C-alpha positions in Angstrom: 32.0 34.9 79.3 29.8 31.8 79.2 27.4 33.5 76.8 30.2 34.5 74.5 31.6 31.0 74.4 28.1 29.6 73.6 27.6 32.2 70.9 31.0 31.4 69.3 30.3 27.6 69.5 26.9 28.0 67.8 28.5 30.2 65.1 31.1 27.5 64.4 28.5 24.8 64.1 26.5 26.9 61.8 29.6 27.7 59.7 30.5 24.0 59.4 27.0 22.6 58.6 24.9 25.4 57.2 27.2 27.7 55.3 28.4 25.2 52.7 24.8 24.5 51.6 24.0 28.2 51.4 27.1 29.3 49.6 27.1 26.4 47.0 30.4 25.0 48.1 29.0 21.6 48.7 27.6 21.4 45.2 30.9 22.6 43.7 32.7 19.8 45.6 30.2 17.2 44.3 30.7 18.5 40.7 34.5 18.4 41.1 34.4 14.9 42.5 32.1 13.7 39.7 34.5 15.1 37.0 37.6 13.7 38.7 36.1 10.3 39.3 37.4 7.7 36.7 34.4 6.0 35.2 34.1 4.1 31.8 32.6 6.3 29.1 29.6 4.8 27.3 29.6 5.6 23.6 26.2 6.3 22.2 27.2 5.9 18.6 30.2 4.2 16.9 33.0 6.2 15.4 32.5 7.4 11.9 35.5 5.6 10.5 35.0 2.3 12.4 34.2 -0.8 10.4 30.8 -1.1 12.0 29.8 2.5 10.9 31.1 1.9 7.4 29.2 -1.3 7.1 26.0 0.3 8.3 26.5 3.1 5.8 27.1 0.7 3.0 23.9 -1.3 3.9 21.9 1.9 4.0 23.1 3.0 0.6 22.5 -0.4 -0.9 18.9 -0.3 0.4 18.5 3.1 -1.2 19.8 1.9 -4.5 17.5 -1.1 -4.4 14.5 1.0 -3.7 15.5 3.4 -6.5 15.8 0.6 -9.0 12.6 -1.1 -8.1 10.5 0.7 -10.7 7.7 -0.3 -12.9 8.1 -1.3 -16.5 10.1 1.2 -18.5 8.1 3.7 -20.5 8.2 3.8 -24.3 10.7 6.7 -24.5 13.0 4.9 -22.1 12.8 1.7 -24.1 13.5 3.7 -27.3 16.6 5.2 -25.7 17.7 1.8 -24.4 17.6 0.5 -28.0 20.0 3.3 -29.0 17.5 5.2 -31.1 16.8 9.0 -31.0 13.2 8.6 -32.1 10.4 10.5 -30.5 7.3 8.7 -29.2 5.3 10.2 -32.1 7.7 8.9 -34.7 7.6 5.4 -33.2 3.8 5.3 -33.2 3.6 6.6 -36.8 6.1 3.9 -37.9 4.1 1.2 -36.1 0.9 2.4 -37.9 2.6 2.3 -41.3 3.8 -1.2 -40.7 0.3 -2.3 -39.7 -1.2 -0.7 -42.7 1.3 -2.3 -45.1 0.7 -5.7 -43.5 -3.1 -5.3 -43.8 -2.8 -4.4 -47.5 -0.5 -7.3 -48.2 -2.9 -9.7 -46.5 -5.8 -8.4 -48.6 -3.7 -8.7 -51.7 -3.3 -12.4 -51.2 -7.1 -12.9 -50.6 -6.6 -13.8 -46.9 -10.0 -12.3 -45.9 -10.9 -9.2 -44.0 -10.7 -10.6 -40.5 -7.4 -12.4 -41.0 -6.0 -9.2 -42.7 -7.1 -7.1 -39.7 -5.4 -9.6 -37.3 -2.2 -9.6 -39.3 -2.2 -5.8 -39.5 -2.8 -5.5 -35.8 0.0 -8.0 -35.0 2.4 -6.2 -37.3 1.5 -2.8 -35.8 1.8 -3.9 -32.1 4.4 -6.7 -32.4 7.0 -5.9 -35.0 8.1 -2.4 -33.7 8.4 -3.7 -30.1 10.3 -6.8 -31.3 12.6 -4.5 -33.2 13.2 -2.5 -30.0 14.0 -5.7 -28.1 16.4 -6.8 -30.8 18.3 -3.5 -30.9 18.4 -3.4 -27.1 19.9 -6.9 -26.8 22.5 -6.0 -29.5 23.4 -2.8 -27.8 23.8 -4.5 -24.4 26.0 -7.2 -26.1 28.2 -4.5 -27.6 28.4 -2.7 -24.3 29.5 -5.8 -22.5 32.3 -6.5 -25.0 34.0 -3.1 -24.3 32.9 -2.5 -20.7 35.7 -4.5 -18.9 38.4 -2.7 -20.9 36.8 0.6 -19.9 37.0 -0.3 -16.2 40.6 -1.3 -16.6 41.3 2.1 -18.1 39.7 3.7 -15.0 41.8 1.5 -12.7 45.1 2.4 -14.5 44.2 6.1 -14.4 43.4 6.1 -10.7 46.7 4.2 -9.9 48.5 6.7 -12.0 47.1 9.6 -9.9 44.3 10.8 -12.2 40.9 11.8 -10.6 37.9 9.6 -11.3 36.3 12.3 -13.5 39.4 12.6 -15.8 39.5 8.8 -16.2 35.8 8.9 -17.2 36.6 11.6 -19.8 39.3 9.4 -21.3 36.7 6.6 -21.8 34.2 9.1 -23.2 36.7 10.1 -25.9 38.6 6.9 -26.8 36.2 4.0 -26.0 34.0 2.1 -28.5 30.3 2.6 -28.9 28.0 2.3 -26.9 30.4 2.7 -24.0 31.7 6.0 -25.3 28.3 7.6 -25.5 27.1 6.2 -22.1 30.2 7.6 -20.3 29.8 10.9 -22.1 26.2 11.0 -20.7 27.7 10.3 -17.2 30.1 13.3 -17.6 27.3 15.6 -18.9 25.0 14.6 -16.0 27.8 15.3 -13.5 28.6 18.7 -15.2 25.1 20.0 -14.4 25.6 19.4 -10.7 24.6 15.8 -10.0 27.0 13.8 -7.8 29.1 11.2 -9.7 27.5 8.4 -7.7 24.0 9.3 -8.9 25.3 10.0 -12.4 26.7 6.5 -12.6 23.5 5.1 -11.1 21.6 6.5 -14.2 23.8 4.2 -16.3 21.6 1.3 -15.2 18.5 3.1 -16.4 19.9 3.3 -20.0 21.7 -0.1 -19.9 19.6 -2.3 -17.7 22.1 -5.1 -17.1 23.7 -6.5 -14.0 27.2 -5.3 -14.9 26.1 -1.6 -15.1 24.4 -2.0 -11.8 27.6 -3.4 -10.3 29.6 -0.4 -11.5 27.1 2.1 -10.1 27.1 0.3 -6.7 30.9 0.3 -6.5 31.1 4.0 -7.4 28.3 5.0 -5.0 29.9 3.0 -2.1 33.3 4.6 -2.7 31.8 8.1 -2.8 29.8 7.7 0.4 31.8 5.3 2.5 35.3 5.7 1.1 37.8 2.9 0.3 40.3 1.8 -2.3 38.5 2.6 -5.6 41.2 1.1 -7.8 41.0 -2.2 -5.9 37.2 -2.3 -6.0 37.1 -1.6 -9.7 39.8 -4.1 -10.4 37.8 -6.8 -8.6 34.7 -5.7 -10.6 36.7 -6.0 -13.9 37.8 -9.5 -12.9 34.2 -10.5 -12.1 32.9 -9.2 -15.4 35.5 -11.1 -17.3 34.7 -14.3 -15.4 31.0 -13.8 -16.2 31.9 -13.4 -19.8 33.9 -16.7 -19.8 31.0 -18.4 -18.1 28.6 -17.1 -20.7 30.9 -18.5 -23.4 30.9 -21.9 -21.8 27.1 -21.9 -21.4 26.7 -21.0 -25.1 29.1 -23.8 -26.1 27.2 -26.3 -24.0 23.8 -25.2 -25.3 24.7 -25.3 -29.0 23.6 -28.9 -29.4 20.2 -28.1 -28.0 20.0 -25.1 -30.2 20.8 -27.1 -33.3 18.2 -29.7 -32.4 15.6 -27.0 -31.9 16.5 -25.4 -35.3 16.1 -28.7 -37.1 12.8 -29.5 -35.4 11.5 -26.0 -36.3 12.6 -26.1 -39.9 11.4 -29.7 -40.6 7.7 -28.9 -41.3 8.7 -26.1 -43.7 11.2 -28.3 -45.5 8.6 -31.1 -45.8 6.0 -28.7 -47.1 8.5 -27.4 -49.7 9.4 -30.9 -50.9 5.8 -31.9 -51.2 5.0 -28.8 -53.1 7.9 -29.5 -55.5 6.8 -33.1 -56.1 3.0 -32.8 -55.9 1.9 -29.2 -56.1 -1.8 -30.0 -56.6 -1.9 -32.1 -53.5 -0.7 -29.4 -51.1 -2.3 -26.4 -52.8 -5.5 -27.1 -50.9 -3.9 -25.5 -47.8 -4.0 -22.0 -49.3 -6.8 -22.3 -51.9 -9.5 -23.5 -49.5 -10.8 -21.7 -46.5 -10.5 -24.8 -44.3 -6.9 -25.3 -45.5 -6.0 -21.7 -44.7 -7.5 -22.1 -41.2 -5.5 -25.3 -40.7 -2.3 -23.6 -42.0 -2.8 -20.7 -39.6 -3.4 -23.1 -36.7 -0.3 -25.0 -37.5 1.7 -21.8 -37.7 0.5 -20.7 -34.3 1.3 -24.1 -32.7 4.7 -24.1 -34.4 5.4 -20.6 -33.0 4.4 -21.8 -29.5 6.7 -24.8 -29.8 9.6 -22.7 -31.0 9.1 -20.2 -28.1 9.0 -23.1 -25.6 12.2 -24.6 -27.0 13.9 -21.2 -26.9 12.9 -20.8 -23.3 14.3 -24.2 -22.5 17.7 -23.6 -24.0 18.3 -20.0 -22.8 20.1 -20.2 -19.5 20.3 -17.4 -16.9 23.4 -17.1 -14.8 
């Protein structure tokens, strides 16, 4: 009887202390207790729609746009397209060569000498075509800025009326003025071949390298990636563009006095030379009949050009 009681007691002790470890019951109890215990949950990453996540996404996207737009100087075909021409690179080079040849022949015809004629021909071939591209590019950008705020207002009204962004862009591509019409048509064509609308709008800055086009591309890209009220963002952009236009008008009005003074100073030597030629032609003919006079005349022309460029740099304000 004593042996039986000792055996039962040992079995009970073994059941209490050894069996839970062997059967896994103790581990199950620990797991249940850890799940049931109320502890604060540590979030490893912010929610997708939280302000912090949206701000981080916008900052990342702006860095990508900035890296994409930090490119070297535009190539010649890109500069030709920015000027609004459909010329090929070969046609542009042939035109430059013809201009240089014509300038060289004209310089020889007035007995300027071989070396000055070569210099004039080289300057005409390498300077005039690129100056013409810059002139056309500036004029095209000016015409674009005149109609761009109205185009953005059309997009805002279309979005508020319930139209998708793509349909609003198509309205501008059909009814807007040039060059806004052709540029938005290019955006639609680029989007049609499969490029996202944010990247398609980003290419607008490559064809029209101005800050306003960059603003538009940034707004569209942010809305496509991070969400938000597109009509409100574009409305603010339109207001900013109109304010910039007003500021540009004020700056031009304030700088007109300096521009008039620079024009008078630049035209004064030519006017004096003309008056002297009309009153005493034999006195001033030495400037183009003698080699020393031609050298002095060329030197004066170079210094006058430098002075005009310096005055132009002084009266052109960036804002």
